[in-house]
C-alpha positions in Angstrom: 137.1 154.9 -16.2 133.5 156.4 -15.1 133.0 158.7 -11.9 131.6 156.4 -9.2 129.8 159.7 -7.9 126.6 160.2 -9.4 125.1 163.5 -9.3 122.2 163.6 -7.5 118.8 164.2 -9.5 117.6 167.6 -8.8 113.6 168.4 -8.8 113.3 172.1 -8.8 109.7 171.9 -9.4 109.1 170.3 -5.6 111.4 173.0 -3.9 109.9 175.7 -6.0 106.2 174.6 -4.9 107.0 174.5 -1.2 108.5 178.0 -1.2 105.6 179.4 -3.1 103.1 177.6 -0.7 105.3 179.5 2.0 105.0 182.6 0.5 101.4 182.5 -0.3 101.0 181.2 3.5 102.7 184.5 4.5 100.6 186.7 2.5 97.6 185.0 3.6 98.4 185.9 7.1 99.0 189.5 6.2 95.7 189.6 4.8 94.1 188.2 7.9 96.3 190.6 10.0 95.1 193.5 7.9 91.4 192.3 8.2 92.1 192.7 12.4 92.3 188.8 12.9 89.1 188.2 12.1 88.9 184.6 12.1 86.3 182.8 9.2 88.0 184.0 6.4 91.1 181.9 6.1 90.0 180.7 2.5 89.3 183.8 1.1 92.5 185.0 2.4 94.4 182.0 1.0 92.8 182.6 -2.4 93.4 186.0 -3.1 96.8 185.5 -1.7 97.4 182.6 -4.4 95.8 185.0 -7.1 98.3 187.8 -6.1 101.3 185.4 -5.9 100.9 183.2 -9.0 100.6 186.9 -11.1 97.2 187.5 -11.0 97.0 190.4 -9.5 99.8 192.7 -8.9 98.4 193.8 -5.0 101.0 191.5 -3.9 104.0 193.9 -4.8 102.2 197.3 -4.9 99.9 196.9 -1.9 97.2 198.4 -3.6 93.5 197.5 -2.4 92.7 194.0 -3.5 89.1 193.4 -5.5 87.4 191.9 -2.0 88.6 195.2 -0.4 87.3 197.2 -2.7 84.1 195.7 -2.9 84.0 195.7 0.8 84.8 199.5 1.1 81.8 200.1 -1.5 79.7 198.2 0.9 80.6 200.0 3.9 
């Protein structure tokens, strides 16, 4: 006799995407704080955090200056 219980379907991509978004959100907020909580750079912070987290740059792990931070320091 077949088991009446069915295993619920599992969609790891959905949870993984939500977790990834939360990690990016947290990193973007760190960048916002590091900038001295200056408003108006939200998209820049999000894209920077996203590129770090998605593996395009190692900065999230090493905390090395980002490309944006390096460019800003050269301009100053």
